Structure formats: C-alpha cells, structure tokens
DOGUPA-171717 format. One record per residue (C-alpha): residue in one letter; x, y, z; chain. Coordinates in steps of 0.001 Angstrom, whole numbers. Layout:
<atoms>
+------+---------+---------+---------+------+
! code !      xx !      yy !      zz ! unit !
+------+---------+---------+---------+------+
!    a !       X !       Y !       Z !    A !
...
+------+---------+---------+---------+------+
</atoms>
This chain:
<atoms>
+------+---------+---------+---------+------+
! code !      xx !      yy !      zz ! unit !
+------+---------+---------+---------+------+
!    m !    8651 !  -14086 !  -18103 !    A !
!    p !   11594 !  -14055 !  -19439 !    A !
!    a !   14417 !  -14668 !  -17349 !    A !
!    s !   18163 !  -13306 !  -17088 !    A !
!    n !   21368 !  -15219 !  -18203 !    A !
!    s !   21563 !  -16752 !  -14646 !    A !
!    g !   17738 !  -18560 !  -15530 !    A !
!    t !   16409 !  -16513 !  -12975 !    A !
!    t !   14071 !  -13184 !  -13056 !    A !
!    r !   15811 !  -10953 !  -10555 !    A !
!    i !   13219 !   -8523 !   -9369 !    A !
!    t !   13886 !   -5615 !   -6582 !    A !
!    v !   11201 !   -3897 !   -4924 !    A !
!    l !   11941 !    -607 !   -3014 !    A !
!    a !    9403 !     351 !    -248 !    A !
!    d !    8920 !    3091 !    2278 !    A !
!    s !    6045 !    1024 !    4528 !    A !
!    d !    4497 !   -2227 !    5601 !    A !
!    t !    1704 !   -1787 !    3468 !    A !
!    r !    3861 !    -847 !     520 !    A !
!    w !    6113 !   -3300 !     822 !    A !
!    k !    3332 !   -5917 !     791 !    A !
!    w !    2110 !   -4556 !   -2261 !    A !
!    g !    5531 !   -4313 !   -3988 !    A !
!    a !    6811 !   -8193 !   -2845 !    A !
!    l !    2859 !   -9452 !   -3915 !    A !
!    t !    3142 !   -7530 !   -7042 !    A !
!    a !    6611 !   -9330 !   -7695 !    A !
!    s !    5433 !  -12321 !   -6984 !    A !
!    r !    2269 !  -11881 !   -9569 !    A !
!    l !    4771 !  -10462 !  -12356 !    A !
!    a !    6673 !  -13855 !  -11881 !    A !
!    g !    3703 !  -16052 !  -12823 !    A !
!    r !    3240 !  -16923 !   -8999 !    A !
!    g !    -257 !  -16871 !   -7140 !    A !
!    a !    -239 !  -14816 !   -3802 !    A !
!    v !    1104 !  -15579 !    -525 !    A !
!    s !   -1864 !  -17534 !    1171 !    A !
!    g !   -3228 !  -16921 !    5001 !    A !
!    e !   -1353 !  -19228 !    7181 !    A !
!    a !    1790 !  -19625 !    5029 !    A !
!    a !    2009 !  -15851 !    5095 !    A !
!    v !    1612 !  -15101 !    8801 !    A !
!    s !    4428 !  -18019 !    9037 !    A !
!    g !    6607 !  -16196 !    6786 !    A !
!    e !    6646 !  -19320 !    4404 !    A !
!    a !    6882 !  -18491 !     473 !    A !
!    a !    4105 !  -21031 !    -150 !    A !
!    v !    2310 !  -20075 !   -3207 !    A !
!    s !    -789 !  -21291 !   -5664 !    A !
!    g !     -90 !  -21813 !   -9212 !    A !
!    e !    3036 !  -22697 !  -11034 !    A !
!    a !    5826 !  -20828 !   -9511 !    A !
!    a !    8411 !  -18601 !  -12144 !    A !
!    d !   12195 !  -18923 !  -11411 !    A !
!    m !   12439 !  -15528 !   -9357 !    A !
!    r !   14920 !  -13678 !   -6945 !    A !
!    l !   13284 !  -11422 !   -4610 !    A !
!    d !   15334 !   -8496 !   -3100 !    A !
!    g !   13893 !   -6222 !    -680 !    A !
!    r !   15096 !   -2607 !    -116 !    A !
!    l !   13502 !      -2 !    2309 !    A !
!    l !   13759 !    3231 !    1787 !    A !
!    r !   15154 !    4679 !    4980 !    A !
!    g !   12445 !    7346 !    6419 !    A !
!    r !    9873 !    8019 !    9225 !    A !
!    a !    7648 !    5028 !    8117 !    A !
!    t !   10272 !    2381 !    7602 !    A !
!    p !    8525 !    -987 !    8918 !    A !
!    t !    9491 !   -2645 !   11748 !    A !
!    v !   10485 !   -6627 !   12167 !    A !
!    r !    7363 !   -7375 !   13666 !    A !
!    q !    5604 !   -5249 !   10640 !    A !
!    l !    7299 !   -7259 !    8259 !    A !
!    d !    6632 !  -10468 !    9521 !    A !
!    e !    2968 !   -9526 !    9703 !    A !
!    v !    3077 !   -8963 !    5881 !    A !
!    g !    4398 !  -12360 !    5612 !    A !
!    v !    6342 !  -12279 !    2395 !    A !
!    r !    9854 !  -13532 !    2519 !    A !
!    a !   12792 !  -11951 !     209 !    A !
!    d !   15731 !  -13471 !    -862 !    A !
!    s !   17705 !  -10397 !     859 !    A !
!    l !   16137 !   -7275 !    2502 !    A !
!    r !   18232 !   -4313 !    3739 !    A !
!    e !   17228 !    -328 !    4499 !    A !
!    v !   18625 !    2037 !    1934 !    A !
!    t !   18801 !    5764 !    1190 !    A !
!    a !   17626 !    6729 !   -2347 !    A !
!    i !   20870 !    7551 !   -3251 !    A !
!    e !   22467 !    4192 !   -2038 !    A !
!    f !   19341 !    2349 !   -3956 !    A !
!    l !   20640 !    3970 !   -7395 !    A !
!    r !   24207 !    3312 !   -6689 !    A !
!    e !   23381 !    -888 !   -6139 !    A !
!    v !   21305 !    -533 !   -9422 !    A !
!    e !   24212 !    1210 !  -11229 !    A !
!    r !   26498 !   -1874 !   -9878 !    A !
!    d !   24449 !   -4563 !  -10673 !    A !
!    a !   21070 !   -3581 !  -12145 !    A !
!    p !   18342 !   -6199 !  -11654 !    A !
!    d !   16060 !   -7601 !  -14469 !    A !
!    v !   12618 !   -5766 !  -12928 !    A !
!    i !   12132 !   -2892 !  -10318 !    A !
!    v !    9268 !   -2418 !   -8320 !    A !
!    l !    8453 !    1083 !   -7083 !    A !
!    a !    6254 !     399 !   -3925 !    A !
!    l !    6793 !    4322 !   -3089 !    A !
!    v !    4800 !    7438 !   -2368 !    A !
!    g !    4259 !    9446 !   -5479 !    A !
!    g !    7185 !   12300 !   -4644 !    A !
!    a !    9658 !    8797 !   -4064 !    A !
!    v !    8740 !    7234 !   -7055 !    A !
!    q !    9426 !   11047 !   -9148 !    A !
!    a !   12466 !   11215 !   -7482 !    A !
!    v !   13946 !    7619 !   -7974 !    A !
!    l !   12911 !    7405 !  -11735 !    A !
!    h !   15088 !   10774 !  -12665 !    A !
!    g !   17932 !    9055 !  -10652 !    A !
!    l !   17268 !    5827 !  -12635 !    A !
!    a !   17453 !    7768 !  -15758 !    A !
!    r !   20558 !    8859 !  -15005 !    A !
!    v !   22475 !    5918 !  -13664 !    A !
!    t !   21288 !    3806 !  -16299 !    A !
!    e !   22644 !    5341 !  -18990 !    A !
!    s !   25648 !    3985 !  -18915 !    A !
!    l !   24051 !     352 !  -18686 !    A !
!    k !   24091 !   -1941 !  -21606 !    A !
!    r !   20215 !   -2759 !  -20509 !    A !
!    r !   18445 !    -944 !  -17881 !    A !
!    p !   15833 !   -2764 !  -15767 !    A !
!    v !   11994 !   -2470 !  -16472 !    A !
!    v !   10393 !     -73 !  -14152 !    A !
!    v !    7010 !    -885 !  -12448 !    A !
!    t !    5075 !    1039 !  -10005 !    A !
!    g !    1431 !    1603 !   -9040 !    A !
!    y !    -792 !    2199 !   -5529 !    A !
!    v !   -1420 !     226 !   -2707 !    A !
!    g !   -4944 !     378 !   -2621 !    A !
!    v !   -7726 !    2691 !   -3428 !    A !
!    v !   -7276 !    6133 !   -5289 !    A !
!    y !   -9537 !    8377 !   -3958 !    A !
!    e !   -7415 !   11899 !   -3892 !    A !
!    k !   -4842 !   13589 !   -5475 !    A !
!    l !   -5581 !   11537 !   -8835 !    A !
!    a !   -3417 !   14004 !  -11368 !    A !
!    d !    -856 !   14705 !   -8913 !    A !
!    g !      23 !   11191 !   -7700 !    A !
!    l !    -102 !    9835 !  -11763 !    A !
!    l !    1930 !   12480 !  -12866 !    A !
!    l !    4681 !   11791 !  -10357 !    A !
!    r !    4576 !    7897 !  -11039 !    A !
!    h !    4984 !    8848 !  -15075 !    A !
!    g !    8222 !    7950 !  -16417 !    A !
!    a !    7720 !    3835 !  -15160 !    A !
!    d !    7531 !    1489 !  -18129 !    A !
!    v !    4534 !      54 !  -16371 !    A !
!    v !    2014 !    1758 !  -14162 !    A !
!    l !    -407 !    -733 !  -12645 !    A !
!    a !   -4125 !      36 !  -12283 !    A !
!    n !   -6041 !   -1972 !   -9601 !    A !
!    s !   -9325 !   -1743 !  -11502 !    A !
!    r !  -10996 !    -965 !  -15132 !    A !
!    q !  -12121 !    2217 !  -13627 !    A !
!    d !   -8705 !    3450 !  -12401 !    A !
!    a !   -7308 !    2057 !  -15764 !    A !
!    e !   -9935 !    4309 !  -17683 !    A !
!    r !   -9144 !    7396 !  -15420 !    A !
!    f !   -5195 !    7142 !  -15678 !    A !
!    r !   -5014 !    7014 !  -19250 !    A !
!    a !   -7195 !    9785 !  -19361 !    A !
!    v !   -4976 !   12030 !  -17025 !    A !
!    y !   -2083 !   11054 !  -19287 !    A !
!    e !   -3501 !   11815 !  -22152 !    A !
!    g !   -5205 !   14654 !  -21021 !    A !
!    v !   -1560 !   16384 !  -20115 !    A !
!    g !    -168 !   15039 !  -23640 !    A !
!    a !    1964 !   12460 !  -21578 !    A !
!    d !    2660 !    8509 !  -23186 !    A !
!    a !    -465 !    6672 !  -21412 !    A !
!    s !     782 !    3504 !  -22842 !    A !
!    g !    2461 !    2182 !  -19611 !    A !
!    v !   -1237 !    1626 !  -17758 !    A !
!    v !   -1962 !   -1656 !  -17549 !    A !
!    e !   -4934 !   -2864 !  -15699 !    A !
!    s !   -4742 !   -5375 !  -12979 !    A !
!    a !   -5731 !   -5656 !   -9569 !    A !
!    l !   -4684 !   -5586 !   -6252 !    A !
!    p !   -2318 !   -8232 !   -5325 !    A !
!    f !   -3177 !   -9166 !   -1897 !    A !
!    l !   -7018 !  -10561 !   -3280 !    A !
!    g !   -7545 !  -14012 !   -2183 !    A !
!    g !   -8667 !  -16299 !     672 !    A !
!    a !  -11575 !  -18652 !    1064 !    A !
!    a !  -15107 !  -17852 !     106 !    A !
!    y !  -17521 !  -16505 !    3057 !    A !
!    e !  -19164 !  -18698 !    5316 !    A !
!    k !  -20903 !  -18256 !    8545 !    A !
!    h !  -19439 !  -18252 !   11617 !    A !
!    d !  -20154 !  -19041 !   15414 !    A !
!    p !  -20085 !  -16756 !   17053 !    A !
!    y !  -21086 !  -13659 !   14883 !    A !
!    t !  -18376 !  -11497 !   14305 !    A !
!    v !  -18154 !   -8027 !   13283 !    A !
!    v !  -14813 !   -6537 !   12286 !    A !
!    f !  -13858 !   -2755 !   12100 !    A !
!    a !  -11148 !   -2298 !   10030 !    A !
!    a !   -9083 !     871 !   11394 !    A !
!    q !   -7414 !    3668 !    9207 !    A !
!    p !   -4266 !    5482 !   10788 !    A !
!    s !   -5658 !    8705 !    8862 !    A !
!    v !   -9212 !    8504 !    8743 !    A !
!    p !  -10896 !   10074 !   10335 !    A !
!    d !   -8608 !   12462 !   11577 !    A !
!    s !   -9847 !   14017 !   14546 !    A !
!    r !  -10092 !   13134 !   18177 !    A !
!    a !  -13878 !   13398 !   18245 !    A !
!    h !  -14764 !   11404 !   15367 !    A !
!    r !  -12733 !    8600 !   16201 !    A !
!    t !  -13803 !    8857 !   19821 !    A !
!    y !  -17249 !    8472 !   18362 !    A !
!    l !  -16585 !    5224 !   16279 !    A !
!    l !  -14791 !    3635 !   18893 !    A !
!    r !  -17729 !    3985 !   21220 !    A !
!    r !  -20187 !    2966 !   18625 !    A !
!    m !  -18307 !      -9 !   18195 !    A !
!    v !  -18894 !    -627 !   22075 !    A !
!    q !  -22428 !     119 !   21954 !    A !
!    h !  -22737 !   -2474 !   19285 !    A !
!    a !  -20995 !   -5031 !   21241 !    A !
!    r !  -23483 !   -4336 !   24198 !    A !
!    l !  -26452 !   -4285 !   21864 !    A !
!    h !  -25463 !   -7812 !   20601 !    A !
!    p !  -23778 !   -9535 !   23848 !    A !
!    d !  -24101 !  -12924 !   21414 !    A !
!    r !  -21644 !  -11692 !   18800 !    A !
!    e !  -18299 !  -10677 !   18873 !    A !
!    v !  -16863 !   -7078 !   18044 !    A !
!    l !  -13211 !   -6917 !   16834 !    A !
!    i !  -11184 !   -3769 !   16236 !    A !
!    k !   -8778 !   -4383 !   13548 !    A !
!    l !   -5929 !   -2038 !   14057 !    A !
!    r !   -3107 !   -1391 !   11818 !    A !
!    s !     147 !    -853 !   14072 !    A !
!    k !    1309 !   -1142 !   17565 !    A !
!    p !    2311 !    2325 !   19470 !    A !
!    g !    5195 !    3514 !   18217 !    A !
!    e !    5109 !    2138 !   14640 !    A !
!    h !    4217 !    4042 !   11311 !    A !
!    t !    2347 !    2604 !    8397 !    A !
!    t !    1896 !    4896 !    5293 !    A !
!    h !     122 !    7418 !    6842 !    A !
!    i !     409 !    9161 !   10342 !    A !
!    e !   -1958 !    7813 !   12814 !    A !
!    e !   -1673 !   11178 !   15584 !    A !
!    l !   -4530 !    9013 !   17627 !    A !
!    p !   -4365 !    5169 !   17963 !    A !
!    y !   -7586 !    3457 !   18839 !    A !
!    q !   -5606 !    1924 !   21736 !    A !
!    k !   -4773 !    5279 !   23335 !    A !
!    l !   -8540 !    5951 !   22910 !    A !
!    a !   -9728 !    3006 !   24111 !    A !
!    k !   -7852 !    3423 !   27629 !    A !
!    g !  -10440 !    5551 !   28580 !    A !
!    e !  -13405 !    3208 !   27475 !    A !
!    a !  -14704 !     339 !   29244 !    A !
!    l !  -14752 !   -2547 !   26679 !    A !
!    p !  -17144 !   -5161 !   26738 !    A !
!    p !  -15929 !   -8800 !   27012 !    A !
!    n !  -17227 !   -9582 !   23480 !    A !
!    c !  -15169 !   -6667 !   22150 !    A !
!    r !  -11682 !   -6483 !   21814 !    A !
!    l !   -8586 !   -4691 !   19767 !    A !
!    v !   -6734 !   -7000 !   17459 !    A !
!    y !   -3394 !   -7377 !   14963 !    A !
!    g !   -2409 !   -9569 !   12708 !    A !
!    n !   -2639 !  -10542 !    9084 !    A !
!    m !   -5733 !   -8970 !    7677 !    A !
!    g !   -6521 !  -12063 !    5750 !    A !
!    e !   -6364 !  -14131 !    8291 !    A !
!    v !   -8818 !  -11683 !   10691 !    A !
!    l !  -11484 !  -11901 !    7680 !    A !
!    d !  -11293 !  -15900 !    7785 !    A !
!    r !  -13600 !  -15142 !   10818 !    A !
!    t !  -15844 !  -12273 !    9861 !    A !
!    d !  -19167 !  -12131 !    9138 !    A !
!    l !  -19214 !   -8063 !    8636 !    A !
!    l !  -16440 !   -6052 !    7758 !    A !
!    v !  -17041 !   -2385 !    8857 !    A !
!    t !  -14944 !     366 !    7926 !    A !
!    v !  -14870 !    4274 !    6731 !    A !
!    s !  -13018 !    3189 !    3430 !    A !
!    s !  -10406 !    1144 !    4239 !    A !
!    t !   -8889 !    -936 !    1164 !    A !
!    a !  -10074 !   -4117 !    3281 !    A !
!    a !  -13148 !   -3452 !    1967 !    A !
!    l !  -11974 !   -4781 !   -1382 !    A !
!    e !  -10595 !   -7874 !     271 !    A !
!    s !  -14032 !   -8440 !    2152 !    A !
!    l !  -15885 !   -7818 !    -848 !    A !
!    h !  -13784 !  -10383 !   -3044 !    A !
!    r !  -14335 !  -13046 !    -716 !    A !
!    r !  -18539 !  -12349 !    -655 !    A !
!    i !  -18087 !  -11197 !    3225 !    A !
!    p !  -20946 !   -8796 !    3900 !    A !
!    t !  -19462 !   -5480 !    4251 !    A !
!    a !  -20676 !   -1885 !    5727 !    A !
!    v !  -18942 !    1466 !    4207 !    A !
!    l !  -19712 !    3617 !    7430 !    A !
!    t !  -21902 !    7167 !    6402 !    A !
!    d !  -21869 !    7920 !   10060 !    A !
!    l !  -19322 !   10900 !    9428 !    A !
!    g !  -20774 !   11692 !    6328 !    A !
!    v !  -20104 !   10755 !    2768 !    A !
!    r !  -16951 !   12746 !    2142 !    A !
!    e !  -14004 !   12983 !    -237 !    A !
!    a !  -12080 !   13562 !    2587 !    A !
!    l !  -12748 !   11095 !    4218 !    A !
!    g !  -12577 !    8369 !     988 !    A !
!    n !  -15971 !    6904 !    1671 !    A !
!    h !  -17289 !    8788 !   -1542 !    A !
!    h !  -15440 !    5984 !   -3743 !    A !
!    f !  -17714 !    3664 !   -2527 !    A !
!    i !  -20652 !    5396 !   -4261 !    A !
!    g !  -23111 !    3320 !   -6071 !    A !
!    s !  -21246 !    -217 !   -4312 !    A !
!    g !  -24499 !    -660 !   -2501 !    A !
!    c !  -22236 !   -1020 !    1051 !    A !
!    l !  -22865 !    2349 !    2371 !    A !
!    a !  -24408 !    1939 !    5731 !    A !
!    s !  -24523 !    3609 !    8865 !    A !
!    w !  -24105 !    2124 !   12726 !    A !
!    d !  -27710 !    2776 !   13720 !    A !
!    e !  -28525 !     276 !   10712 !    A !
!    i !  -26021 !   -2304 !   11447 !    A !
!    d !  -27488 !   -2023 !   15219 !    A !
!    a !  -30707 !   -2871 !   13653 !    A !
!    g !  -29258 !   -6078 !   12133 !    A !
!    y !  -28736 !   -4320 !    8254 !    A !
!    s !  -26196 !   -6384 !    6349 !    A !
!    p !  -25631 !   -4573 !    2879 !    A !
!    e !  -25753 !   -6427 !    -604 !    A !
!    p !  -23001 !   -5165 !   -3164 !    A !
!    a !  -23902 !   -3893 !   -6640 !    A !
!    p !  -22369 !   -6864 !   -9275 !    A !
!    d !  -21500 !   -3866 !  -11653 !    A !
!    w !  -19664 !   -1515 !   -8933 !    A !
!    v !  -17882 !   -4785 !   -7435 !    A !
!    a !  -16954 !   -5698 !  -11120 !    A !
!    r !  -15806 !   -2226 !  -11917 !    A !
!    q !  -13371 !   -2200 !   -9019 !    A !
!    g !  -11376 !   -4952 !   -9560 !    A !
!    v !  -12887 !   -7229 !   -7217 !    A !
!    a !  -13519 !  -10704 !   -8554 !    A !
!    p !  -15584 !  -13229 !   -6592 !    A !
!    d !  -16372 !  -14752 !   -9893 !    A !
!    g !  -13349 !  -16280 !  -10202 !    A !
!    t !  -12065 !  -14427 !  -12719 !    A !
!    y !   -8960 !  -12789 !  -10591 !    A !
!    e !   -6820 !  -15474 !  -11515 !    A !
!    t !   -6272 !  -13836 !  -15073 !    A !
!    a !   -6271 !  -10251 !  -13644 !    A !
!    f !   -2084 !   -9913 !  -14061 !    A !
!    d !   -1835 !  -11525 !  -17301 !    A !
!    a !   -1972 !   -8392 !  -19176 !    A !
!    a !     825 !   -7290 !  -16882 !    A !
!    r !    2945 !  -10264 !  -17072 !    A !
!    a !    2831 !   -9729 !  -20784 !    A !
!    r !    3546 !   -6231 !  -21025 !    A !
!    v !    6546 !   -6828 !  -18527 !    A !
!    a !    7723 !  -10051 !  -20685 !    A !
!    s !    7459 !   -8061 !  -23656 !    A !
!    l !    9691 !   -5449 !  -22657 !    A !
!    l !   12221 !   -7644 !  -21238 !    A !
!    a !   12459 !   -9702 !  -24666 !    A !
!    r !   13288 !   -6421 !  -26263 !    A !
!    p !   17047 !   -5768 !  -27142 !    A !
!    s !   16937 !   -2535 !  -25450 !    A !
!    l !   14981 !    -118 !  -24059 !    A !
!    p !   14499 !    3690 !  -24561 !    A !
!    a !   15508 !    6080 !  -21873 !    A !
!    i !   13562 !    6976 !  -19020 !    A !
!    a !   11707 !   10160 !  -19640 !    A !
!    p !    9101 !   11328 !  -16915 !    A !
!    y !    6354 !   13766 !  -17596 !    A !
!    y !    8174 !   16129 !  -15009 !    A !
!    s !   11097 !   17612 !  -16105 !    A !
!    l !   12893 !   21238 !  -15880 !    A !
!    t !   10928 !   22316 !  -19239 !    A !
!    t !    7017 !   20923 !  -17803 !    A !
!    a !    7589 !   21538 !  -14134 !    A !
!    p !   10898 !   23977 !  -13478 !    A !
!    g !    9165 !   25051 !  -10056 !    A !
!    y !    7838 !   22012 !   -8765 !    A !
!    l !   10608 !   19037 !   -9638 !    A !
!    p !   13721 !   20337 !   -7761 !    A !
!    g !   11960 !   20352 !   -4538 !    A !
!    i !   11123 !   16803 !   -4923 !    A !
!    l !   14231 !   15476 !   -5959 !    A !
!    a !   15871 !   17372 !   -3134 !    A !
!    r !   13721 !   15565 !    -703 !    A !
!    h !   16162 !   12482 !   -1279 !    A !
!    h !   19416 !   14488 !   -2037 !    A !
!    l !   19158 !   14550 !   -5354 !    A !
!    g !   19913 !   17387 !   -8194 !    A !
!    p !   17614 !   18175 !  -11058 !    A !
!    d !   19943 !   16114 !  -13403 !    A !
!    g !   19131 !   13082 !  -10650 !    A !
!    a !   23065 !   13281 !   -9511 !    A !
!    p !   23833 !   13269 !   -5880 !    A !
!    l !   23474 !   16846 !   -4506 !    A !
!    p !   26707 !   18078 !   -2603 !    A !
!    g !   26847 !   16954 !    1095 !    A !
!    a !   24325 !   13870 !     428 !    A !
!    p !   24941 !   11131 !    2605 !    A !
!    a !   27996 !    9141 !     786 !    A !
!    e !   28218 !    6131 !    2263 !    A !
!    d !   26543 !    2645 !     957 !    A !
!    r !   26972 !    -145 !    3664 !    A !
!    e !   24931 !   -1356 !    6591 !    A !
!    p !   25140 !    1590 !    9352 !    A !
!    g !   26808 !     403 !   12787 !    A !
!    p !   25472 !    -152 !   16053 !    A !
!    v !   25906 !    3744 !   17117 !    A !
!    r !   24436 !    4828 !   14075 !    A !
!    q !   21399 !    2437 !   14398 !    A !
!    a !   21131 !    3480 !   18169 !    A !
!    v !   20910 !    7209 !   16956 !    A !
!    r !   18064 !    6744 !   14256 !    A !
!    s !   16075 !    4616 !   16114 !    A !
!    a !   15929 !    7149 !   18739 !    A !
!    a !   15405 !    9923 !   16063 !    A !
!    r !   12249 !    8023 !   14899 !    A !
!    g !   11182 !    7545 !   18284 !    A !
!    a !   11281 !   11134 !   18903 !    A !
!    y !    9285 !   11645 !   15776 !    A !
!    r !    6831 !    9712 !   16418 !    A !
!    h !    6024 !   10982 !   19880 !    A !
!    g !    5955 !   14403 !   18428 !    A !
!    v !    3182 !   13395 !   16135 !    A !
!    q !    1220 !   11182 !   18606 !    A !
!    r !    1706 !   13012 !   21772 !    A !
!    v !    3366 !   16585 !   21159 !    A !
!    a !    1304 !   17814 !   18041 !    A !
!    p !   -2096 !   16960 !   19265 !    A !
!    v !   -1515 !   18897 !   22423 !    A !
!    i !    -479 !   21804 !   20693 !    A !
!    r !   -3403 !   21819 !   18445 !    A !
!    r !   -5527 !   21805 !   21147 !    A !
!    m !   -4153 !   24958 !   22859 !    A !
!    g !   -4459 !   26467 !   19027 !    A !
!    e !   -7846 !   25929 !   19180 !    A !
!    l !   -8441 !   27609 !   22880 !    A !
+------+---------+---------+---------+------+
</atoms>
C-alpha cells in the first residue's frame, strides 16, 4: 500500500463497539499488508503479526454511545493502536478536517456510517486530498440487507466477507441504480489459529449471543440444555463462552445475560461460564455450538466440528437460516447422542471460510483497490446513494441522531467541545451509561412481563 509523505500509511478506525473495533482494527492491519493478530499476542495486547508488516500508524477513535467499549473489552480484543480516544461524530469530522489520515475505516452501525459519510463529504471539500473510506460488516449479514447496504453506500470500498455477500451486495446496489464498483470480496479479518486437534478432556463450547434468542424462556431453555449435556457426559467439559460481563454492552443489547440466568441453576462441576478472546477459547474446543454466532465461521475455518442449533426452529429472526445447506444444523438431542456435524465444502467455500489455506490471499483484492485509490492524484467527492433527492423523508433523521443537518454540517446546539472531557463530565457520562444499562437489563424486562399479565 502506498504510504503518505512521511513514509507511513496513516489509518484511522472509527468504531462504536468492541466487536466493531476488533473488525475495524484487524481490517486496517490486513489492508496495510499485515497478518491477523494471533492468539497469545492478541490477549497480551502485543501487535505481533504474521507475514511482512507494512509501515502503518493506527489511530483508534471510539464513537461515544451506549456500546462504547470498556477497557476490559478493548484488552480482550487485543489490538493495540498508536492512539485511542473517545469522540462524537462531530469531533471526529473536525479532526479529519484539521489533519486527514490516508485511510478511514468506518466500523459502525449502518446509520452512523451514513451520517459520517455525509459529514466527510462536507469537510473534505476543501482538502487537497481526501482520505480513502472503507467500511463493511463485522460478521454474518442475515437481516436488513438492503437497508444496511444502502446506508453504507458512498464509501470507496464496501468489504464483503464472502463470495456470496459480494454477489448479494452488488445486486442490491445495481438494483437501485447505485454504483457497485466499491464492493470488494474479502473475508472476516479475524479468522486464523491452529487447525483442530482433539483435546482431553473433550470440550464443548457454546458461543453465546447478546440478542439471539431474545426471550427469557428460550435463553433459559438453552442454558438448561447445556447443563443437561454436562450431566449426561461427565467426562466432557462444557464451557459457556460469554460476550460481556454484567454492566458492559456489545454491538447488540443484552437484556438477559446468561450470568444472571445461571444464578438460578445448579451448574455441575464440568460446566462453567468463561470469558476471553474467542480464538483462545477455540484453541481448546472439540465442538462449537451456537444459534447463529459468527464464531461458527471462526470454528469452521479451523476445521473444528461446529453445530448450529435447530431447537428453537430455523428462522430468520434467529439468523440460523443463514446456515441452511452448511451441514452444520443440529439439535441438542442429536448432540447429546454423540452427533458431530460435517460441514458441506461448497457452502463453506462460498462463506469466505478457507480451511484449505487460500485465506492468505483473501485480502489481496481489497489491498489492491485501496492502493489504486491512494495512487490517484485526487479522488471524486463522496456521493452516497441516499440524498435529499433519493430519501428526503429518511436521511435527515439519520443525520440528526449524530447532530448533523441535511448538508452534513453540525446542527445548531450540537456539542462544540473537541477536547477530552474532565473528571466531572467523565463521571456523569459513566453514571448515565450505567443508568441506561440498568434500564435495559433490569427495568425493561420487568415492564415487559407486567405488560403480559
């Protein structure tokens, strides 16, 4: 990748949650020609990489909001940035206007991507050269395909994590008459790790998700089936891999964490809750079980036996419909009886999962695209599909959530400060987040149950 005048490619990642920071930071490393951060080094925070490491400065910016990651969550991701701080969308735009990087990776929810794109279109008008803008998805795209894609249109590069996604993305853009040239097939940047070998004791890992399933009854059912499996197989270890600790938020809201549900269950000695880097947990996994977590793709990449549960049905709302044809669908009854699914090679190949070793070239096209854009003397203005012409009743509301007007300029009364908040403001902000999380995880479920009486 061509570097800036300093000889170093400057990449800024703007992320709004721990999982998106992980995707964005590792994507930046891949684009710069680095390998993925690996197991032990990732946990320690060392930026150890495989392959030839290009000169890159990585600046991390965390979009202030309900899911802004905690220090523990950032440490668990294991990617070390040269600078890292929390910002609002307006603060980020002002920073770009003052000192634009070479590349910006937007690792955000779709609406935030669209807002920042419109803001960037405005602040980069006066720049001699604007940054190359890259965005994409942190995992499996199983819902809101058109909505999410069109909110990401306007970036120079929209990464698709598989051949199947690349085909779907281009079809959506072309179907509405939008430019589809920015869609580039790649893969999830965090796949990797050693190929599967059997362990002693045999270890079953359930990869929990914060919002799937979403009902107390279904989450309690899954927990009890894990406990039952542990009791049926006392020679096995059953690990319930959790995404976050109480009080933390991830990309999706978790109203009913398994930690809370487990307080009412008597867990056998061979069944326990665990945290940590997913790659490290997979290092000791013999069977990965999930409803629809992206962890299934990480597991399949390493040839670890993987089961996608059908107990609650195969439904779009659960996301497990994405795995139709994978050969991985199974129920707890089948798992209890000793069944170990065999993945379908053709399906795996179309999902960007490459246990055959071709993963090393998965980011070549994306690197080439970014390099060609950086080599141009100038770039055209950012032009998202959504505008006041195409979506006059939709776009202003999306921009307003980030205090931006229809022209991408800050709205009157928008937060003006662009400096680090003092201790009082930090305390107030922390208290506000705590109150929000308490409302989501404690108050909201009670009100919902009362409404069902």
